[in-house]
HTML snippet that shows the backbone in 3Dmol.js (N, CA, C, O; Angstrom):
<script src="https://3Dmol.org/build/3Dmol-min.js"></script>
<div id="view" style="width:600px;height:400px;position:relative"></div>
<script>
const pdb = `
ATOM      1  N   UNK A   1     -27.838 -13.247   8.548  1.00  0.00           N
ATOM      2  CA  UNK A   1     -27.933 -14.618   8.972  1.00  0.00           C
ATOM      3  C   UNK A   1     -26.615 -15.038   9.635  1.00  0.00           C
ATOM      4  O   UNK A   1     -26.611 -15.679  10.686  1.00  0.00           O
ATOM      5  N   UNK A   2     -25.511 -14.665   9.004  1.00  0.00           N
ATOM      6  CA  UNK A   2     -24.217 -15.038   9.578  1.00  0.00           C
ATOM      7  C   UNK A   2     -23.941 -14.234  10.850  1.00  0.00           C
ATOM      8  O   UNK A   2     -23.488 -14.794  11.848  1.00  0.00           O
ATOM      9  N   UNK A   3     -24.211 -12.924  10.820  1.00  0.00           N
ATOM     10  CA  UNK A   3     -23.966 -12.080  11.990  1.00  0.00           C
ATOM     11  C   UNK A   3     -24.795 -12.514  13.192  1.00  0.00           C
ATOM     12  O   UNK A   3     -24.347 -12.387  14.331  1.00  0.00           O
ATOM     13  N   UNK A   4     -25.992 -13.021  12.950  1.00  0.00           N
ATOM     14  CA  UNK A   4     -26.872 -13.458  14.029  1.00  0.00           C
ATOM     15  C   UNK A   4     -26.502 -14.849  14.546  1.00  0.00           C
ATOM     16  O   UNK A   4     -27.081 -15.317  15.527  1.00  0.00           O
ATOM     17  N   UNK A   5     -25.549 -15.510  13.899  1.00  0.00           N
ATOM     18  CA  UNK A   5     -25.115 -16.828  14.347  1.00  0.00           C
ATOM     19  C   UNK A   5     -26.000 -17.964  13.881  1.00  0.00           C
ATOM     20  O   UNK A   5     -25.874 -19.087  14.369  1.00  0.00           O
ATOM     21  N   UNK A   6     -26.895 -17.691  12.944  1.00  0.00           N
ATOM     22  CA  UNK A   6     -27.840 -18.714  12.494  1.00  0.00           C
ATOM     23  C   UNK A   6     -27.146 -19.826  11.722  1.00  0.00           C
ATOM     24  O   UNK A   6     -27.533 -20.990  11.826  1.00  0.00           O
ATOM     25  N   UNK A   7     -26.122 -19.476  10.948  1.00  0.00           N
ATOM     26  CA  UNK A   7     -25.421 -20.489  10.147  1.00  0.00           C
ATOM     27  C   UNK A   7     -24.848 -21.574  11.053  1.00  0.00           C
ATOM     28  O   UNK A   7     -24.963 -22.765  10.762  1.00  0.00           O
ATOM     29  N   UNK A   8     -24.236 -21.152  12.144  1.00  0.00           N
ATOM     30  CA  UNK A   8     -23.634 -22.117  13.066  1.00  0.00           C
ATOM     31  C   UNK A   8     -24.691 -22.807  13.930  1.00  0.00           C
ATOM     32  O   UNK A   8     -24.589 -24.005  14.195  1.00  0.00           O
ATOM     33  N   UNK A   9     -25.700 -22.060  14.367  1.00  0.00           N
ATOM     34  CA  UNK A   9     -26.714 -22.609  15.268  1.00  0.00           C
ATOM     35  C   UNK A   9     -27.662 -23.570  14.568  1.00  0.00           C
ATOM     36  O   UNK A   9     -28.139 -24.530  15.173  1.00  0.00           O
ATOM     37  N   UNK A  10     -27.935 -23.312  13.297  1.00  0.00           N
ATOM     38  CA  UNK A  10     -28.892 -24.149  12.577  1.00  0.00           C
ATOM     39  C   UNK A  10     -28.474 -24.315  11.120  1.00  0.00           C
ATOM     40  O   UNK A  10     -29.032 -23.664  10.236  1.00  0.00           O
ATOM     41  N   UNK A  11     -27.498 -25.179  10.865  1.00  0.00           N
ATOM     42  CA  UNK A  11     -27.043 -25.388   9.495  1.00  0.00           C
ATOM     43  C   UNK A  11     -28.163 -25.807   8.540  1.00  0.00           C
ATOM     44  O   UNK A  11     -28.140 -25.443   7.364  1.00  0.00           O
ATOM     45  N   UNK A  12     -29.139 -26.567   9.036  1.00  0.00           N
ATOM     46  CA  UNK A  12     -30.236 -26.989   8.157  1.00  0.00           C
ATOM     47  C   UNK A  12     -31.102 -25.794   7.749  1.00  0.00           C
ATOM     48  O   UNK A  12     -31.565 -25.726   6.611  1.00  0.00           O
ATOM     49  N   UNK A  13     -31.323 -24.851   8.675  1.00  0.00           N
ATOM     50  CA  UNK A  13     -32.065 -23.648   8.310  1.00  0.00           C
ATOM     51  C   UNK A  13     -31.254 -22.805   7.333  1.00  0.00           C
ATOM     52  O   UNK A  13     -31.807 -22.251   6.384  1.00  0.00           O
ATOM     53  N   UNK A  14     -29.949 -22.705   7.559  1.00  0.00           N
ATOM     54  CA  UNK A  14     -29.086 -21.934   6.662  1.00  0.00           C
ATOM     55  C   UNK A  14     -29.157 -22.507   5.251  1.00  0.00           C
ATOM     56  O   UNK A  14     -29.233 -21.753   4.280  1.00  0.00           O
ATOM     57  N   UNK A  15     -29.133 -23.825   5.129  1.00  0.00           N
ATOM     58  CA  UNK A  15     -29.243 -24.463   3.816  1.00  0.00           C
ATOM     59  C   UNK A  15     -30.587 -24.128   3.170  1.00  0.00           C
ATOM     60  O   UNK A  15     -30.644 -23.786   1.989  1.00  0.00           O
ATOM     61  N   UNK A  16     -31.662 -24.229   3.945  1.00  0.00           N
ATOM     62  CA  UNK A  16     -32.993 -23.880   3.439  1.00  0.00           C
ATOM     63  C   UNK A  16     -33.029 -22.421   2.967  1.00  0.00           C
ATOM     64  O   UNK A  16     -33.562 -22.125   1.897  1.00  0.00           O
ATOM     65  N   UNK A  17     -32.466 -21.523   3.761  1.00  0.00           N
ATOM     66  CA  UNK A  17     -32.534 -20.096   3.455  1.00  0.00           C
ATOM     67  C   UNK A  17     -31.741 -19.766   2.196  1.00  0.00           C
ATOM     68  O   UNK A  17     -32.173 -18.929   1.403  1.00  0.00           O
ATOM     69  N   UNK A  18     -30.595 -20.405   1.997  1.00  0.00           N
ATOM     70  CA  UNK A  18     -29.815 -20.180   0.781  1.00  0.00           C
ATOM     71  C   UNK A  18     -30.612 -20.673  -0.433  1.00  0.00           C
ATOM     72  O   UNK A  18     -30.595 -20.032  -1.484  1.00  0.00           O
ATOM     73  N   UNK A  19     -31.297 -21.786  -0.296  1.00  0.00           N
ATOM     74  CA  UNK A  19     -32.156 -22.261  -1.385  1.00  0.00           C
ATOM     75  C   UNK A  19     -33.301 -21.290  -1.639  1.00  0.00           C
ATOM     76  O   UNK A  19     -33.672 -21.056  -2.789  1.00  0.00           O
ATOM     77  N   UNK A  20     -33.859 -20.728  -0.580  1.00  0.00           N
ATOM     78  CA  UNK A  20     -34.925 -19.739  -0.691  1.00  0.00           C
ATOM     79  C   UNK A  20     -34.424 -18.522  -1.476  1.00  0.00           C
ATOM     80  O   UNK A  20     -35.097 -18.041  -2.387  1.00  0.00           O
ATOM     81  N   UNK A  21     -33.249 -18.037  -1.113  1.00  0.00           N
ATOM     82  CA  UNK A  21     -32.662 -16.895  -1.817  1.00  0.00           C
ATOM     83  C   UNK A  21     -32.409 -17.254  -3.281  1.00  0.00           C
ATOM     84  O   UNK A  21     -32.722 -16.467  -4.174  1.00  0.00           O
ATOM     85  N   UNK A  22     -31.855 -18.414  -3.526  1.00  0.00           N
ATOM     86  CA  UNK A  22     -31.568 -18.839  -4.900  1.00  0.00           C
ATOM     87  C   UNK A  22     -32.839 -18.891  -5.735  1.00  0.00           C
ATOM     88  O   UNK A  22     -32.840 -18.498  -6.902  1.00  0.00           O
ATOM     89  N   UNK A  23     -33.911 -19.372  -5.140  1.00  0.00           N
ATOM     90  CA  UNK A  23     -35.183 -19.438  -5.863  1.00  0.00           C
ATOM     91  C   UNK A  23     -35.664 -18.043  -6.248  1.00  0.00           C
ATOM     92  O   UNK A  23     -36.022 -17.807  -7.401  1.00  0.00           O
ATOM     93  N   UNK A  24     -35.673 -17.134  -5.303  1.00  0.00           N
ATOM     94  CA  UNK A  24     -36.245 -15.819  -5.575  1.00  0.00           C
ATOM     95  C   UNK A  24     -35.325 -14.899  -6.365  1.00  0.00           C
ATOM     96  O   UNK A  24     -35.809 -14.009  -7.064  1.00  0.00           O
ATOM     97  N   UNK A  25     -34.030 -15.086  -6.276  1.00  0.00           N
ATOM     98  CA  UNK A  25     -33.134 -14.252  -7.070  1.00  0.00           C
ATOM     99  C   UNK A  25     -33.298 -14.563  -8.557  1.00  0.00           C
ATOM    100  O   UNK A  25     -33.011 -13.718  -9.406  1.00  0.00           O
ATOM    101  N   UNK A  26     -33.756 -15.764  -8.868  1.00  0.00           N
ATOM    102  CA  UNK A  26     -33.946 -16.128 -10.269  1.00  0.00           C
ATOM    103  C   UNK A  26     -35.020 -15.285 -10.949  1.00  0.00           C
ATOM    104  O   UNK A  26     -35.066 -15.213 -12.177  1.00  0.00           O
ATOM    105  N   UNK A  27     -35.877 -14.652 -10.164  1.00  0.00           N
ATOM    106  CA  UNK A  27     -36.880 -13.740 -10.730  1.00  0.00           C
ATOM    107  C   UNK A  27     -36.176 -12.568 -11.403  1.00  0.00           C
ATOM    108  O   UNK A  27     -36.646 -12.064 -12.423  1.00  0.00           O
ATOM    109  N   UNK A  28     -35.065 -12.138 -10.845  1.00  0.00           N
ATOM    110  CA  UNK A  28     -34.328 -10.984 -11.355  1.00  0.00           C
ATOM    111  C   UNK A  28     -33.212 -11.367 -12.312  1.00  0.00           C
ATOM    112  O   UNK A  28     -32.909 -10.627 -13.248  1.00  0.00           O
ATOM    113  N   UNK A  29     -32.603 -12.515 -12.082  1.00  0.00           N
ATOM    114  CA  UNK A  29     -31.502 -12.969 -12.934  1.00  0.00           C
ATOM    115  C   UNK A  29     -31.491 -14.487 -12.955  1.00  0.00           C
ATOM    116  O   UNK A  29     -31.135 -15.131 -11.969  1.00  0.00           O
ATOM    117  N   UNK A  30     -31.884 -15.049 -14.087  1.00  0.00           N
ATOM    118  CA  UNK A  30     -32.065 -16.500 -14.177  1.00  0.00           C
ATOM    119  C   UNK A  30     -30.776 -17.297 -14.016  1.00  0.00           C
ATOM    120  O   UNK A  30     -30.824 -18.483 -13.692  1.00  0.00           O
ATOM    121  N   UNK A  31     -29.625 -16.666 -14.236  1.00  0.00           N
ATOM    122  CA  UNK A  31     -28.354 -17.387 -14.098  1.00  0.00           C
ATOM    123  C   UNK A  31     -27.763 -17.291 -12.696  1.00  0.00           C
ATOM    124  O   UNK A  31     -26.704 -17.865 -12.442  1.00  0.00           O
ATOM    125  N   UNK A  32     -28.414 -16.589 -11.791  1.00  0.00           N
ATOM    126  CA  UNK A  32     -27.848 -16.338 -10.464  1.00  0.00           C
ATOM    127  C   UNK A  32     -27.935 -17.499  -9.466  1.00  0.00           C
ATOM    128  O   UNK A  32     -27.035 -17.619  -8.635  1.00  0.00           O
ATOM    129  N   UNK A  33     -28.949 -18.353  -9.493  1.00  0.00           N
ATOM    130  CA  UNK A  33     -29.079 -19.362  -8.433  1.00  0.00           C
ATOM    131  C   UNK A  33     -27.835 -20.188  -8.116  1.00  0.00           C
ATOM    132  O   UNK A  33     -27.571 -20.420  -6.936  1.00  0.00           O
ATOM    133  N   UNK A  34     -27.058 -20.644  -9.092  1.00  0.00           N
ATOM    134  CA  UNK A  34     -25.885 -21.448  -8.716  1.00  0.00           C
ATOM    135  C   UNK A  34     -24.872 -20.713  -7.848  1.00  0.00           C
ATOM    136  O   UNK A  34     -24.009 -21.342  -7.235  1.00  0.00           O
ATOM    137  N   UNK A  35     -24.967 -19.398  -7.792  1.00  0.00           N
ATOM    138  CA  UNK A  35     -23.985 -18.618  -7.051  1.00  0.00           C
ATOM    139  C   UNK A  35     -24.412 -18.316  -5.614  1.00  0.00           C
ATOM    140  O   UNK A  35     -23.645 -17.715  -4.863  1.00  0.00           O
ATOM    141  N   UNK A  36     -25.601 -18.714  -5.226  1.00  0.00           N
ATOM    142  CA  UNK A  36     -26.074 -18.453  -3.853  1.00  0.00           C
ATOM    143  C   UNK A  36     -25.197 -19.159  -2.822  1.00  0.00           C
ATOM    144  O   UNK A  36     -24.840 -18.568  -1.802  1.00  0.00           O
ATOM    145  N   UNK A  37     -24.852 -20.406  -3.079  1.00  0.00           N
ATOM    146  CA  UNK A  37     -23.994 -21.141  -2.134  1.00  0.00           C
ATOM    147  C   UNK A  37     -22.589 -20.546  -2.099  1.00  0.00           C
ATOM    148  O   UNK A  37     -21.949 -20.492  -1.048  1.00  0.00           O
ATOM    149  N   UNK A  38     -22.122 -20.102  -3.264  1.00  0.00           N
ATOM    150  CA  UNK A  38     -20.804 -19.469  -3.324  1.00  0.00           C
ATOM    151  C   UNK A  38     -20.791 -18.184  -2.489  1.00  0.00           C
ATOM    152  O   UNK A  38     -19.807 -17.886  -1.812  1.00  0.00           O
ATOM    153  N   UNK A  39     -21.881 -17.434  -2.544  1.00  0.00           N
ATOM    154  CA  UNK A  39     -21.978 -16.203  -1.757  1.00  0.00           C
ATOM    155  C   UNK A  39     -21.938 -16.517  -0.260  1.00  0.00           C
ATOM    156  O   UNK A  39     -21.321 -15.782   0.511  1.00  0.00           O
ATOM    157  N   UNK A  40     -22.586 -17.592   0.148  1.00  0.00           N
ATOM    158  CA  UNK A  40     -22.533 -17.992   1.560  1.00  0.00           C
ATOM    159  C   UNK A  40     -21.100 -18.344   1.959  1.00  0.00           C
ATOM    160  O   UNK A  40     -20.633 -17.952   3.028  1.00  0.00           O
ATOM    161  N   UNK A  41     -20.413 -19.077   1.103  1.00  0.00           N
ATOM    162  CA  UNK A  41     -19.010 -19.413   1.394  1.00  0.00           C
ATOM    163  C   UNK A  41     -18.145 -18.150   1.429  1.00  0.00           C
ATOM    164  O   UNK A  41     -17.275 -18.010   2.289  1.00  0.00           O
ATOM    165  N   UNK A  42     -18.391 -17.236   0.490  1.00  0.00           N
ATOM    166  CA  UNK A  42     -17.628 -15.982   0.410  1.00  0.00           C
ATOM    167  C   UNK A  42     -17.759 -15.198   1.711  1.00  0.00           C
ATOM    168  O   UNK A  42     -16.786 -14.614   2.189  1.00  0.00           O
ATOM    169  N   UNK A  43     -18.956 -15.187   2.280  1.00  0.00           N
ATOM    170  CA  UNK A  43     -19.210 -14.393   3.487  1.00  0.00           C
ATOM    171  C   UNK A  43     -18.582 -14.988   4.741  1.00  0.00           C
ATOM    172  O   UNK A  43     -18.608 -14.352   5.795  1.00  0.00           O
ATOM    173  N   UNK A  44     -18.023 -16.184   4.655  1.00  0.00           N
ATOM    174  CA  UNK A  44     -17.356 -16.792   5.813  1.00  0.00           C
ATOM    175  C   UNK A  44     -16.115 -16.001   6.229  1.00  0.00           C
ATOM    176  O   UNK A  44     -15.750 -15.977   7.405  1.00  0.00           O
ATOM    177  N   UNK A  45     -15.480 -15.362   5.266  1.00  0.00           N
ATOM    178  CA  UNK A  45     -14.234 -14.651   5.536  1.00  0.00           C
ATOM    179  C   UNK A  45     -14.522 -13.175   5.798  1.00  0.00           C
ATOM    180  O   UNK A  45     -14.915 -12.453   4.881  1.00  0.00           O
ATOM    181  N   UNK A  46     -14.334 -12.716   7.037  1.00  0.00           N
ATOM    182  CA  UNK A  46     -14.611 -11.313   7.357  1.00  0.00           C
ATOM    183  C   UNK A  46     -13.835 -10.329   6.483  1.00  0.00           C
ATOM    184  O   UNK A  46     -14.294  -9.209   6.255  1.00  0.00           O
ATOM    185  N   UNK A  47     -12.668 -10.734   5.995  1.00  0.00           N
ATOM    186  CA  UNK A  47     -11.879  -9.850   5.131  1.00  0.00           C
ATOM    187  C   UNK A  47     -12.629  -9.543   3.835  1.00  0.00           C
ATOM    188  O   UNK A  47     -12.496  -8.447   3.290  1.00  0.00           O
ATOM    189  N   UNK A  48     -13.406 -10.492   3.341  1.00  0.00           N
ATOM    190  CA  UNK A  48     -14.199 -10.242   2.131  1.00  0.00           C
ATOM    191  C   UNK A  48     -15.226  -9.138   2.377  1.00  0.00           C
ATOM    192  O   UNK A  48     -15.405  -8.253   1.540  1.00  0.00           O
ATOM    193  N   UNK A  49     -15.888  -9.192   3.508  1.00  0.00           N
ATOM    194  CA  UNK A  49     -16.896  -8.179   3.854  1.00  0.00           C
ATOM    195  C   UNK A  49     -16.227  -6.817   4.021  1.00  0.00           C
ATOM    196  O   UNK A  49     -16.720  -5.806   3.521  1.00  0.00           O
ATOM    197  N   UNK A  50     -15.113  -6.804   4.720  1.00  0.00           N
ATOM    198  CA  UNK A  50     -14.392  -5.548   4.929  1.00  0.00           C
ATOM    199  C   UNK A  50     -13.955  -4.932   3.606  1.00  0.00           C
ATOM    200  O   UNK A  50     -14.086  -3.724   3.408  1.00  0.00           O
ATOM    201  N   UNK A  51     -13.442  -5.749   2.711  1.00  0.00           N
ATOM    202  CA  UNK A  51     -13.008  -5.268   1.396  1.00  0.00           C
ATOM    203  C   UNK A  51     -14.197  -4.734   0.598  1.00  0.00           C
ATOM    204  O   UNK A  51     -14.096  -3.698  -0.059  1.00  0.00           O
ATOM    205  N   UNK A  52     -15.309  -5.437   0.658  1.00  0.00           N
ATOM    206  CA  UNK A  52     -16.525  -5.015  -0.040  1.00  0.00           C
ATOM    207  C   UNK A  52     -16.983  -3.638   0.452  1.00  0.00           C
ATOM    208  O   UNK A  52     -17.301  -2.768  -0.359  1.00  0.00           O
ATOM    209  N   UNK A  53     -17.019  -3.439   1.750  1.00  0.00           N
ATOM    210  CA  UNK A  53     -17.430  -2.154   2.326  1.00  0.00           C
ATOM    211  C   UNK A  53     -16.418  -1.065   1.962  1.00  0.00           C
ATOM    212  O   UNK A  53     -16.802   0.043   1.588  1.00  0.00           O
ATOM    213  N   UNK A  54     -15.130  -1.382   2.073  1.00  0.00           N
ATOM    214  CA  UNK A  54     -14.079  -0.406   1.769  1.00  0.00           C
ATOM    215  C   UNK A  54     -14.127   0.032   0.304  1.00  0.00           C
ATOM    216  O   UNK A  54     -13.735   1.152  -0.025  1.00  0.00           O
ATOM    217  N   UNK A  55     -14.608  -0.851  -0.573  1.00  0.00           N
ATOM    218  CA  UNK A  55     -14.686  -0.519  -1.994  1.00  0.00           C
ATOM    219  C   UNK A  55     -16.039   0.082  -2.358  1.00  0.00           C
ATOM    220  O   UNK A  55     -16.447   0.058  -3.519  1.00  0.00           O
ATOM    221  N   UNK A  56     -16.732   0.622  -1.354  1.00  0.00           N
ATOM    222  CA  UNK A  56     -17.995   1.301  -1.612  1.00  0.00           C
ATOM    223  C   UNK A  56     -19.131   0.358  -1.998  1.00  0.00           C
ATOM    224  O   UNK A  56     -19.984   0.696  -2.818  1.00  0.00           O
ATOM    225  N   UNK A  57     -19.128  -0.838  -1.390  1.00  0.00           N
ATOM    226  CA  UNK A  57     -20.138  -1.860  -1.693  1.00  0.00           C
ATOM    227  C   UNK A  57     -20.137  -2.218  -3.181  1.00  0.00           C
ATOM    228  O   UNK A  57     -21.183  -2.383  -3.809  1.00  0.00           O
ATOM    229  N   UNK A  58     -18.941  -2.328  -3.706  1.00  0.00           N
ATOM    230  CA  UNK A  58     -18.731  -2.658  -5.114  1.00  0.00           C
ATOM    231  C   UNK A  58     -17.795  -3.861  -5.169  1.00  0.00           C
ATOM    232  O   UNK A  58     -16.899  -3.988  -4.335  1.00  0.00           O
ATOM    233  N   UNK A  59     -17.994  -4.731  -6.131  1.00  0.00           N
ATOM    234  CA  UNK A  59     -17.167  -5.926  -6.255  1.00  0.00           C
ATOM    235  C   UNK A  59     -16.448  -5.920  -7.613  1.00  0.00           C
ATOM    236  O   UNK A  59     -16.910  -6.561  -8.557  1.00  0.00           O
ATOM    237  N   UNK A  60     -15.339  -5.211  -7.714  1.00  0.00           N
ATOM    238  CA  UNK A  60     -14.653  -5.120  -8.997  1.00  0.00           C
ATOM    239  C   UNK A  60     -14.138  -6.461  -9.514  1.00  0.00           C
ATOM    240  O   UNK A  60     -13.922  -6.618 -10.715  1.00  0.00           O
ATOM    241  N   UNK A  61     -13.938  -7.429  -8.618  1.00  0.00           N
ATOM    242  CA  UNK A  61     -13.477  -8.742  -9.056  1.00  0.00           C
ATOM    243  C   UNK A  61     -14.606  -9.589  -9.642  1.00  0.00           C
ATOM    244  O   UNK A  61     -14.361 -10.671 -10.177  1.00  0.00           O
ATOM    245  N   UNK A  62     -15.838  -9.098  -9.542  1.00  0.00           N
ATOM    246  CA  UNK A  62     -16.999  -9.822 -10.062  1.00  0.00           C
ATOM    247  C   UNK A  62     -17.597  -9.108 -11.278  1.00  0.00           C
ATOM    248  O   UNK A  62     -18.021  -9.750 -12.239  1.00  0.00           O
ATOM    249  N   UNK A  63     -17.624  -7.790 -11.225  1.00  0.00           N
ATOM    250  CA  UNK A  63     -18.221  -6.997 -12.303  1.00  0.00           C
ATOM    251  C   UNK A  63     -17.458  -7.243 -13.605  1.00  0.00           C
ATOM    252  O   UNK A  63     -16.233  -7.129 -13.658  1.00  0.00           O
ATOM    253  N   UNK A  64     -18.203  -7.579 -14.638  1.00  0.00           N
ATOM    254  CA  UNK A  64     -17.609  -7.786 -15.949  1.00  0.00           C
ATOM    255  C   UNK A  64     -17.143  -9.203 -16.224  1.00  0.00           C
ATOM    256  O   UNK A  64     -16.688  -9.499 -17.329  1.00  0.00           O
ATOM    257  N   UNK A  65     -17.248 -10.083 -15.241  1.00  0.00           N
ATOM    258  CA  UNK A  65     -16.854 -11.480 -15.443  1.00  0.00           C
ATOM    259  C   UNK A  65     -17.995 -12.187 -16.157  1.00  0.00           C
ATOM    260  O   UNK A  65     -19.152 -12.058 -15.757  1.00  0.00           O
ATOM    261  N   UNK A  66     -17.681 -12.926 -17.202  1.00  0.00           N
ATOM    262  CA  UNK A  66     -18.724 -13.637 -17.946  1.00  0.00           C
ATOM    263  C   UNK A  66     -19.313 -14.765 -17.099  1.00  0.00           C
ATOM    264  O   UNK A  66     -18.681 -15.251 -16.160  1.00  0.00           O
ATOM    265  N   UNK A  67     -20.518 -15.167 -17.445  1.00  0.00           N
ATOM    266  CA  UNK A  67     -21.154 -16.284 -16.741  1.00  0.00           C
ATOM    267  C   UNK A  67     -20.278 -17.532 -16.834  1.00  0.00           C
ATOM    268  O   UNK A  67     -20.099 -18.242 -15.844  1.00  0.00           O
ATOM    269  N   UNK A  68     -19.740 -17.797 -18.009  1.00  0.00           N
ATOM    270  CA  UNK A  68     -18.925 -18.994 -18.208  1.00  0.00           C
ATOM    271  C   UNK A  68     -17.693 -18.981 -17.295  1.00  0.00           C
ATOM    272  O   UNK A  68     -17.359 -20.000 -16.689  1.00  0.00           O
ATOM    273  N   UNK A  69     -17.021 -17.836 -17.196  1.00  0.00           N
ATOM    274  CA  UNK A  69     -15.846 -17.744 -16.330  1.00  0.00           C
ATOM    275  C   UNK A  69     -16.229 -17.862 -14.858  1.00  0.00           C
ATOM    276  O   UNK A  69     -15.538 -18.524 -14.084  1.00  0.00           O
ATOM    277  N   UNK A  70     -17.329 -17.220 -14.475  1.00  0.00           N
ATOM    278  CA  UNK A  70     -17.782 -17.293 -13.081  1.00  0.00           C
ATOM    279  C   UNK A  70     -18.192 -18.721 -12.732  1.00  0.00           C
ATOM    280  O   UNK A  70     -17.847 -19.221 -11.662  1.00  0.00           O
ATOM    281  N   UNK A  71     -18.918 -19.371 -13.617  1.00  0.00           N
ATOM    282  CA  UNK A  71     -19.363 -20.753 -13.367  1.00  0.00           C
ATOM    283  C   UNK A  71     -18.174 -21.700 -13.273  1.00  0.00           C
ATOM    284  O   UNK A  71     -18.211 -22.667 -12.511  1.00  0.00           O
ATOM    285  N   UNK A  72     -17.132 -21.437 -14.031  1.00  0.00           N
ATOM    286  CA  UNK A  72     -15.940 -22.289 -13.993  1.00  0.00           C
ATOM    287  C   UNK A  72     -15.250 -22.223 -12.630  1.00  0.00           C
ATOM    288  O   UNK A  72     -14.499 -23.132 -12.276  1.00  0.00           O
ATOM    289  N   UNK A  73     -15.491 -21.173 -11.871  1.00  0.00           N
ATOM    290  CA  UNK A  73     -14.897 -21.031 -10.540  1.00  0.00           C
ATOM    291  C   UNK A  73     -15.676 -21.784  -9.464  1.00  0.00           C
ATOM    292  O   UNK A  73     -15.176 -21.984  -8.357  1.00  0.00           O
ATOM    293  N   UNK A  74     -16.894 -22.200  -9.787  1.00  0.00           N
ATOM    294  CA  UNK A  74     -17.719 -22.939  -8.835  1.00  0.00           C
ATOM    295  C   UNK A  74     -17.214 -24.374  -8.709  1.00  0.00           C
ATOM    296  O   UNK A  74     -16.587 -24.890  -9.634  1.00  0.00           O
ATOM    297  N   UNK A  75     -17.477 -25.022  -7.576  1.00  0.00           N
ATOM    298  CA  UNK A  75     -17.174 -26.453  -7.483  1.00  0.00           C
ATOM    299  C   UNK A  75     -17.905 -27.201  -8.606  1.00  0.00           C
ATOM    300  O   UNK A  75     -19.024 -26.840  -8.968  1.00  0.00           O
ATOM    301  N   UNK A  76     -17.289 -28.210  -9.136  1.00  0.00           N
ATOM    302  CA  UNK A  76     -17.834 -28.953 -10.279  1.00  0.00           C
ATOM    303  C   UNK A  76     -19.288 -29.356 -10.083  1.00  0.00           C
ATOM    304  O   UNK A  76     -20.098 -29.221 -11.000  1.00  0.00           O
ATOM    305  N   UNK A  77     -19.628 -29.851  -8.891  1.00  0.00           N
ATOM    306  CA  UNK A  77     -20.990 -30.337  -8.648  1.00  0.00           C
ATOM    307  C   UNK A  77     -22.023 -29.210  -8.613  1.00  0.00           C
ATOM    308  O   UNK A  77     -23.224 -29.476  -8.655  1.00  0.00           O
ATOM    309  N   UNK A  78     -21.576 -27.966  -8.538  1.00  0.00           N
ATOM    310  CA  UNK A  78     -22.513 -26.833  -8.503  1.00  0.00           C
ATOM    311  C   UNK A  78     -22.647 -26.125  -9.845  1.00  0.00           C
ATOM    312  O   UNK A  78     -23.538 -25.292 -10.009  1.00  0.00           O
ATOM    313  N   UNK A  79     -21.808 -26.428 -10.781  1.00  0.00           N
ATOM    314  CA  UNK A  79     -21.801 -25.702 -12.051  1.00  0.00           C
ATOM    315  C   UNK A  79     -23.075 -25.857 -12.853  1.00  0.00           C
ATOM    316  O   UNK A  79     -23.545 -24.896 -13.462  1.00  0.00           O
ATOM    317  N   UNK A  80     -23.628 -27.027 -12.863  1.00  0.00           N
ATOM    318  CA  UNK A  80     -24.830 -27.281 -13.659  1.00  0.00           C
ATOM    319  C   UNK A  80     -26.051 -27.422 -12.775  1.00  0.00           C
ATOM    320  O   UNK A  80     -26.952 -28.206 -13.072  1.00  0.00           O
ATOM    321  N   UNK A  81     -26.084 -26.675 -11.704  1.00  0.00           N
ATOM    322  CA  UNK A  81     -27.166 -26.834 -10.731  1.00  0.00           C
ATOM    323  C   UNK A  81     -28.410 -26.044 -11.086  1.00  0.00           C
ATOM    324  O   UNK A  81     -29.310 -25.926 -10.254  1.00  0.00           O
ATOM    325  N   UNK A  82     -28.492 -25.503 -12.276  1.00  0.00           N
ATOM    326  CA  UNK A  82     -29.687 -24.753 -12.643  1.00  0.00           C
ATOM    327  C   UNK A  82     -30.874 -25.672 -12.849  1.00  0.00           C
ATOM    328  O   UNK A  82     -32.014 -25.207 -12.881  1.00  0.00           O
ATOM    329  N   UNK A  83     -30.633 -26.959 -12.988  1.00  0.00           N
ATOM    330  CA  UNK A  83     -31.725 -27.893 -13.187  1.00  0.00           C
ATOM    331  C   UNK A  83     -32.644 -27.997 -11.994  1.00  0.00           C
ATOM    332  O   UNK A  83     -33.636 -27.272 -11.912  1.00  0.00           O
ATOM    333  N   UNK A  84     -32.334 -28.892 -11.061  1.00  0.00           N
ATOM    334  CA  UNK A  84     -33.204 -29.141  -9.913  1.00  0.00           C
ATOM    335  C   UNK A  84     -32.919 -28.244  -8.721  1.00  0.00           C
ATOM    336  O   UNK A  84     -33.835 -27.917  -7.966  1.00  0.00           O
ATOM    337  N   UNK A  85     -31.691 -27.849  -8.539  1.00  0.00           N
ATOM    338  CA  UNK A  85     -31.356 -27.027  -7.380  1.00  0.00           C
ATOM    339  C   UNK A  85     -31.881 -25.627  -7.630  1.00  0.00           C
ATOM    340  O   UNK A  85     -31.687 -25.138  -8.743  1.00  0.00           O
ATOM    341  N   UNK A  86     -32.499 -24.963  -6.743  1.00  0.00           N
ATOM    342  CA  UNK A  86     -32.577 -25.181  -5.310  1.00  0.00           C
ATOM    343  C   UNK A  86     -33.786 -25.981  -4.852  1.00  0.00           C
ATOM    344  O   UNK A  86     -34.118 -25.961  -3.666  1.00  0.00           O
ATOM    345  N   UNK A  87     -34.454 -26.685  -5.760  1.00  0.00           N
ATOM    346  CA  UNK A  87     -35.714 -27.347  -5.408  1.00  0.00           C
ATOM    347  C   UNK A  87     -35.532 -28.747  -4.838  1.00  0.00           C
ATOM    348  O   UNK A  87     -36.508 -29.364  -4.411  1.00  0.00           O
ATOM    349  N   UNK A  88     -34.321 -29.257  -4.823  1.00  0.00           N
ATOM    350  CA  UNK A  88     -34.123 -30.603  -4.301  1.00  0.00           C
ATOM    351  C   UNK A  88     -33.655 -30.567  -2.862  1.00  0.00           C
ATOM    352  O   UNK A  88     -33.436 -31.616  -2.257  1.00  0.00           O
TER     353      UNK A  88
END
`;
const viewer = $3Dmol.createViewer("view");
viewer.addModel(pdb, "pdb");
viewer.setStyle({}, {cartoon: {color: "spectrum"}});
viewer.zoomTo();
viewer.render();
</script>
């Protein structure tokens, strides 16, 4: 989505798509939806992608982090978004 320029060309579609991903990722991991927006922000920096690829598509800074610690890194308004978001 980012490589194709969709985020910049259609921010409203990008917002919809992140909500779509958040909804469906919950099938596999119920605590994951609040992190969908964080992942979009993370992908803004090309250095993050380069580091991820260089580390063999592994994220050592994420693996082993508790949900509580990871959630504490989110913006305050996103921490408790498991309620209505991504449905609002």
